[in-house]
Structure formats: C-alpha cells, structure tokens
LUMFI-191157 format. One record per atom (N, C-alpha, C, O): x negated, y, z negated; atom name; residue number from 0; residue in three letters. Coordinates in steps of 0.2 Angstrom, whole numbers, plus 5000, padded with zeros to 4 digits. Example, Ala and Ser with C-alpha at 12.3 -4.5 7.8 and 13.67 -1.06 7.14 Angstrom:
BEGIN
VOKE   px   py   pz at   i  aa
VOKE 4934 4972 4961  N   0 ALA
VOKE 4938 4978 4961 CA   0 ALA
VOKE 4934 4984 4961  C   0 ALA
VOKE 4929 4983 4958  O   0 ALA
VOKE 4936 4989 4965  N   1 SER
VOKE 4932 4995 4964 CA   1 SER
VOKE 4936 5000 4961  C   1 SER
VOKE 4933 5006 4960  O   1 SER
This chain:
BEGIN
VOKE   px   py   pz at   i  aa
VOKE 5253 5285 4849  N   0 MET
VOKE 5255 5283 4856 CA   0 MET
VOKE 5255 5276 4857  C   0 MET
VOKE 5251 5272 4856  O   0 MET
VOKE 5261 5275 4861  N   1 ILE
VOKE 5263 5267 4863 CA   1 ILE
VOKE 5258 5265 4869  C   1 ILE
VOKE 5256 5269 4874  O   1 ILE
VOKE 5255 5259 4868  N   2 ASP
VOKE 5251 5256 4873 CA   2 ASP
VOKE 5255 5254 4878  C   2 ASP
VOKE 5259 5250 4877  O   2 ASP
VOKE 5255 5256 4883  N   3 MET
VOKE 5258 5254 4889 CA   3 MET
VOKE 5256 5248 4894  C   3 MET
VOKE 5259 5247 4899  O   3 MET
VOKE 5250 5245 4891  N   4 GLN
VOKE 5247 5241 4896 CA   4 GLN
VOKE 5251 5234 4896  C   4 GLN
VOKE 5255 5232 4891  O   4 GLN
VOKE 5251 5231 4902  N   5 ARG
VOKE 5255 5224 4902 CA   5 ARG
VOKE 5254 5219 4898  C   5 ARG
VOKE 5248 5219 4895  O   5 ARG
VOKE 5258 5216 4896  N   6 LYS
VOKE 5257 5210 4891 CA   6 LYS
VOKE 5253 5204 4895  C   6 LYS
VOKE 5254 5203 4901  O   6 LYS
VOKE 5249 5200 4892  N   7 PRO
VOKE 5246 5195 4893 CA   7 PRO
VOKE 5251 5189 4896  C   7 PRO
VOKE 5257 5190 4894  O   7 PRO
VOKE 5249 5185 4900  N   8 GLY
VOKE 5254 5179 4902 CA   8 GLY
VOKE 5256 5179 4909  C   8 GLY
VOKE 5254 5184 4913  O   8 GLY
VOKE 5261 5175 4911  N   9 ARG
VOKE 5262 5175 4918 CA   9 ARG
VOKE 5266 5181 4920  C   9 ARG
VOKE 5269 5184 4916  O   9 ARG
VOKE 5266 5182 4926  N  10 LYS
VOKE 5270 5187 4929 CA  10 LYS
VOKE 5278 5186 4929  C  10 LYS
VOKE 5280 5180 4929  O  10 LYS
VOKE 5282 5192 4929  N  11 GLY
VOKE 5288 5190 4928 CA  11 GLY
VOKE 5291 5187 4934  C  11 GLY
VOKE 5288 5188 4940  O  11 GLY
VOKE 5297 5185 4935  N  12 LYS
VOKE 5300 5182 4941 CA  12 LYS
VOKE 5304 5186 4944  C  12 LYS
VOKE 5307 5185 4950  O  12 LYS
VOKE 5305 5192 4942  N  13 GLY
VOKE 5310 5197 4945 CA  13 GLY
VOKE 5318 5196 4943  C  13 GLY
VOKE 5320 5192 4938  O  13 GLY
VOKE 5322 5199 4947  N  14 GLU
VOKE 5329 5198 4946 CA  14 GLU
VOKE 5331 5191 4948  C  14 GLU
VOKE 5329 5189 4953  O  14 GLU
VOKE 5336 5188 4944  N  15 ARG
VOKE 5338 5181 4945 CA  15 ARG
VOKE 5345 5181 4943  C  15 ARG
VOKE 5348 5185 4939  O  15 ARG
VOKE 5349 5177 4945  N  16 GLN
VOKE 5355 5175 4943 CA  16 GLN
VOKE 5355 5168 4938  C  16 GLN
VOKE 5352 5163 4940  O  16 GLN
VOKE 5359 5168 4933  N  17 GLN
VOKE 5359 5162 4929 CA  17 GLN
VOKE 5364 5158 4930  C  17 GLN
VOKE 5369 5160 4932  O  17 GLN
VOKE 5363 5151 4931  N  18 LEU
VOKE 5369 5146 4932 CA  18 LEU
VOKE 5366 5140 4927  C  18 LEU
VOKE 5361 5138 4927  O  18 LEU
VOKE 5372 5138 4924  N  19 SER
VOKE 5371 5132 4920 CA  19 SER
VOKE 5373 5126 4923  C  19 SER
VOKE 5379 5125 4925  O  19 SER
VOKE 5369 5121 4924  N  20 VAL
VOKE 5370 5115 4928 CA  20 VAL
VOKE 5371 5109 4924  C  20 VAL
VOKE 5366 5108 4920  O  20 VAL
VOKE 5376 5104 4924  N  21 ARG
VOKE 5375 5098 4921 CA  21 ARG
VOKE 5374 5092 4926  C  21 ARG
VOKE 5378 5089 4930  O  21 ARG
VOKE 5369 5089 4926  N  22 PHE
VOKE 5367 5084 4931 CA  22 PHE
VOKE 5370 5077 4927  C  22 PHE
VOKE 5371 5077 4921  O  22 PHE
VOKE 5371 5073 4933  N  23 PRO
VOKE 5374 5066 4929 CA  23 PRO
VOKE 5368 5063 4926  C  23 PRO
VOKE 5362 5063 4929  O  23 PRO
VOKE 5370 5060 4921  N  24 ALA
VOKE 5365 5057 4916 CA  24 ALA
VOKE 5360 5052 4920  C  24 ALA
VOKE 5354 5052 4919  O  24 ALA
VOKE 5364 5048 4925  N  25 GLU
VOKE 5359 5043 4928 CA  25 GLU
VOKE 5354 5047 4933  C  25 GLU
VOKE 5350 5043 4935  O  25 GLU
VOKE 5355 5053 4935  N  26 HIS
VOKE 5351 5056 4940 CA  26 HIS
VOKE 5345 5060 4936  C  26 HIS
VOKE 5339 5061 4939  O  26 HIS
VOKE 5347 5062 4930  N  27 PHE
VOKE 5342 5067 4927 CA  27 PHE
VOKE 5335 5065 4926  C  27 PHE
VOKE 5331 5069 4926  O  27 PHE
VOKE 5333 5058 4925  N  28 ALA
VOKE 5326 5056 4924 CA  28 ALA
VOKE 5323 5057 4931  C  28 ALA
VOKE 5318 5059 4932  O  28 ALA
VOKE 5327 5055 4937  N  29 ALA
VOKE 5324 5056 4943 CA  29 ALA
VOKE 5322 5062 4945  C  29 ALA
VOKE 5316 5063 4948  O  29 ALA
VOKE 5326 5068 4943  N  30 TYR
VOKE 5325 5075 4945 CA  30 TYR
VOKE 5319 5077 4940  C  30 TYR
VOKE 5315 5081 4943  O  30 TYR
VOKE 5319 5075 4934  N  31 GLN
VOKE 5313 5077 4930 CA  31 GLN
VOKE 5307 5074 4932  C  31 GLN
VOKE 5302 5077 4930  O  31 GLN
VOKE 5306 5068 4934  N  32 ALA
VOKE 5300 5064 4936 CA  32 ALA
VOKE 5298 5068 4943  C  32 ALA
VOKE 5292 5070 4944  O  32 ALA
VOKE 5303 5070 4947  N  33 ALA
VOKE 5301 5074 4953 CA  33 ALA
VOKE 5297 5081 4951  C  33 ALA
VOKE 5293 5083 4955  O  33 ALA
VOKE 5300 5084 4947  N  34 ALA
VOKE 5298 5091 4945 CA  34 ALA
VOKE 5291 5090 4941  C  34 ALA
VOKE 5286 5094 4942  O  34 ALA
VOKE 5290 5084 4937  N  35 ASP
VOKE 5284 5084 4934 CA  35 ASP
VOKE 5278 5083 4939  C  35 ASP
VOKE 5273 5086 4939  O  35 ASP
VOKE 5280 5079 4944  N  36 GLU
VOKE 5276 5077 4950 CA  36 GLU
VOKE 5274 5082 4954  C  36 GLU
VOKE 5268 5083 4956  O  36 GLU
VOKE 5279 5087 4954  N  37 ALA
VOKE 5277 5093 4959 CA  37 ALA
VOKE 5273 5098 4954  C  37 ALA
VOKE 5271 5104 4956  O  37 ALA
VOKE 5272 5097 4948  N  38 GLY
VOKE 5269 5102 4943 CA  38 GLY
VOKE 5274 5108 4941  C  38 GLY
VOKE 5271 5113 4939  O  38 GLY
VOKE 5280 5107 4941  N  39 LEU
VOKE 5285 5113 4941 CA  39 LEU
VOKE 5290 5111 4934  C  39 LEU
VOKE 5291 5105 4933  O  39 LEU
VOKE 5292 5117 4931  N  40 PRO
VOKE 5298 5115 4926 CA  40 PRO
VOKE 5303 5113 4930  C  40 PRO
VOKE 5303 5115 4936  O  40 PRO
VOKE 5308 5110 4928  N  41 LEU
VOKE 5313 5107 4931 CA  41 LEU
VOKE 5318 5113 4934  C  41 LEU
VOKE 5320 5112 4940  O  41 LEU
VOKE 5319 5119 4931  N  42 GLY
VOKE 5323 5124 4934 CA  42 GLY
VOKE 5319 5127 4941  C  42 GLY
VOKE 5322 5129 4946  O  42 GLY
VOKE 5313 5127 4941  N  43 ASP
VOKE 5308 5130 4946 CA  43 ASP
VOKE 5309 5125 4952  C  43 ASP
VOKE 5308 5126 4958  O  43 ASP
VOKE 5309 5119 4950  N  44 TYR
VOKE 5310 5112 4955 CA  44 TYR
VOKE 5316 5113 4958  C  44 TYR
VOKE 5316 5113 4964  O  44 TYR
VOKE 5321 5115 4955  N  45 VAL
VOKE 5328 5114 4958 CA  45 VAL
VOKE 5329 5121 4963  C  45 VAL
VOKE 5332 5122 4968  O  45 VAL
VOKE 5326 5126 4960  N  46 VAL
VOKE 5326 5133 4965 CA  46 VAL
VOKE 5322 5131 4971  C  46 VAL
VOKE 5324 5133 4977  O  46 VAL
VOKE 5316 5128 4970  N  47 ARG
VOKE 5312 5126 4977 CA  47 ARG
VOKE 5316 5121 4982  C  47 ARG
VOKE 5316 5122 4988  O  47 ARG
VOKE 5319 5116 4979  N  48 GLU
VOKE 5322 5112 4983 CA  48 GLU
VOKE 5328 5115 4986  C  48 GLU
VOKE 5330 5113 4992  O  48 GLU
VOKE 5332 5119 4982  N  49 MET
VOKE 5338 5122 4985 CA  49 MET
VOKE 5336 5126 4991  C  49 MET
VOKE 5339 5126 4996  O  49 MET
VOKE 5331 5131 4990  N  50 ALA
VOKE 5328 5135 4995 CA  50 ALA
VOKE 5326 5131 5002  C  50 ALA
VOKE 5328 5133 5007  O  50 ALA
VOKE 5323 5126 5000  N  51 LEU
VOKE 5320 5122 5006 CA  51 LEU
VOKE 5326 5119 5010  C  51 LEU
VOKE 5326 5119 5016  O  51 LEU
VOKE 5331 5116 5006  N  52 ARG
VOKE 5337 5113 5009 CA  52 ARG
VOKE 5341 5118 5013  C  52 ARG
VOKE 5344 5116 5017  O  52 ARG
VOKE 5341 5124 5011  N  53 HIS
VOKE 5346 5129 5015 CA  53 HIS
VOKE 5341 5133 5019  C  53 HIS
VOKE 5342 5139 5021  O  53 HIS
VOKE 5335 5131 5021  N  54 SER
VOKE 5331 5135 5025 CA  54 SER
VOKE 5330 5142 5023  C  54 SER
VOKE 5330 5147 5027  O  54 SER
VOKE 5328 5143 5016  N  55 LEU
VOKE 5327 5149 5014 CA  55 LEU
VOKE 5321 5151 5012  C  55 LEU
VOKE 5317 5146 5011  O  55 LEU
VOKE 5318 5157 5012  N  56 GLU
VOKE 5312 5158 5010 CA  56 GLU
VOKE 5311 5157 5002  C  56 GLU
VOKE 5315 5158 4998  O  56 GLU
VOKE 5305 5154 5000  N  57 LEU
VOKE 5304 5152 4993 CA  57 LEU
VOKE 5302 5160 4990  C  57 LEU
VOKE 5298 5164 4993  O  57 LEU
VOKE 5305 5160 4984  N  58 PRO
VOKE 5304 5167 4980 CA  58 PRO
VOKE 5296 5167 4980  C  58 PRO
VOKE 5292 5162 4980  O  58 PRO
VOKE 5294 5173 4979  N  59 GLU
VOKE 5287 5175 4979 CA  59 GLU
VOKE 5284 5171 4973  C  59 GLU
VOKE 5279 5168 4973  O  59 GLU
VOKE 5287 5172 4967  N  60 TRP
VOKE 5283 5169 4962 CA  60 TRP
VOKE 5283 5161 4962  C  60 TRP
VOKE 5279 5158 4958  O  60 TRP
VOKE 5287 5158 4966  N  61 LEU
VOKE 5285 5151 4967 CA  61 LEU
VOKE 5281 5150 4972  C  61 LEU
VOKE 5278 5144 4973  O  61 LEU
VOKE 5279 5154 4977  N  62 GLN
VOKE 5275 5154 4982 CA  62 GLN
VOKE 5267 5154 4978  C  62 GLN
VOKE 5263 5150 4979  O  62 GLN
VOKE 5267 5160 4974  N  63 THR
VOKE 5261 5160 4970 CA  63 THR
VOKE 5259 5155 4966  C  63 THR
VOKE 5253 5153 4966  O  63 THR
VOKE 5264 5152 4962  N  64 GLU
VOKE 5262 5146 4958 CA  64 GLU
VOKE 5260 5141 4962  C  64 GLU
VOKE 5254 5138 4961  O  64 GLU
VOKE 5264 5139 4968  N  65 ARG
VOKE 5261 5133 4972 CA  65 ARG
VOKE 5254 5135 4975  C  65 ARG
VOKE 5249 5130 4974  O  65 ARG
VOKE 5252 5141 4977  N  66 ASP
VOKE 5246 5143 4980 CA  66 ASP
VOKE 5240 5142 4975  C  66 ASP
VOKE 5234 5140 4976  O  66 ASP
VOKE 5242 5143 4969  N  67 GLN
VOKE 5236 5143 4963 CA  67 GLN
VOKE 5235 5135 4961  C  67 GLN
VOKE 5230 5133 4958  O  67 GLN
VOKE 5240 5131 4963  N  68 ASP
VOKE 5238 5124 4961 CA  68 ASP
VOKE 5234 5121 4966  C  68 ASP
VOKE 5231 5116 4965  O  68 ASP
VOKE 5233 5124 4971  N  69 GLN
VOKE 5229 5121 4977 CA  69 GLN
VOKE 5222 5124 4975  C  69 GLN
VOKE 5220 5130 4974  O  69 GLN
VOKE 5217 5119 4974  N  70 LEU
VOKE 5210 5121 4974 CA  70 LEU
VOKE 5206 5122 4980  C  70 LEU
VOKE 5208 5118 4985  O  70 LEU
VOKE 5201 5127 4981  N  71 PRO
VOKE 5197 5128 4987 CA  71 PRO
VOKE 5193 5122 4988  C  71 PRO
VOKE 5190 5119 4984  O  71 PRO
VOKE 5193 5120 4996  N  72 LEU
VOKE 5189 5115 4997 CA  72 LEU
VOKE 5182 5117 4997  C  72 LEU
VOKE 5180 5123 4999  O  72 LEU
VOKE 5178 5112 4994  N  73 ALA
VOKE 5170 5114 4994 CA  73 ALA
VOKE 5167 5113 5001  C  73 ALA
VOKE 5169 5109 5006  O  73 ALA
VOKE 5162 5118 5002  N  74 SER
VOKE 5159 5118 5009 CA  74 SER
VOKE 5153 5114 5010  C  74 SER
VOKE 5150 5113 5015  O  74 SER
C-alpha cells in the first residue's frame, strides 16, 4: 500500500506562471542585496515587489513566510 502522507518540507506555492527575466548586470547586485535583506529568495522578492507596486494582494504563501519571520513580543 502506498503511503499518502504529505512529504516534509515547505508547503507548495500553488499554481504559478513561469517567466525568465534578464536583469541589467549593473542592477543585479542591488536586487539580490534587497532580497537578502528581506530574507527572501530573489524570485519571491520580485513577486512581492511587483504585487506591492501594482496594489495586488500578496500570494498566501508569501504572507505566510513573512508572518513566520516575525517573532512574538515578550510580555
């Protein structure tokens, strides 16, 4: 019998559309640094910034990751 339990690891991001983008070489380091500072992979950072720029709701998987990075305040 096949074990149908979910694999360990991060939750899937759902249906997405693939796009290959080439950044200007002189911009790439700035984008990567901003993604690193945000604690996101570059692709997730680009998705976040595009959604914010176009007043779109952040994908659920990106909201979840953002919320997990915030530690609760001590009382």
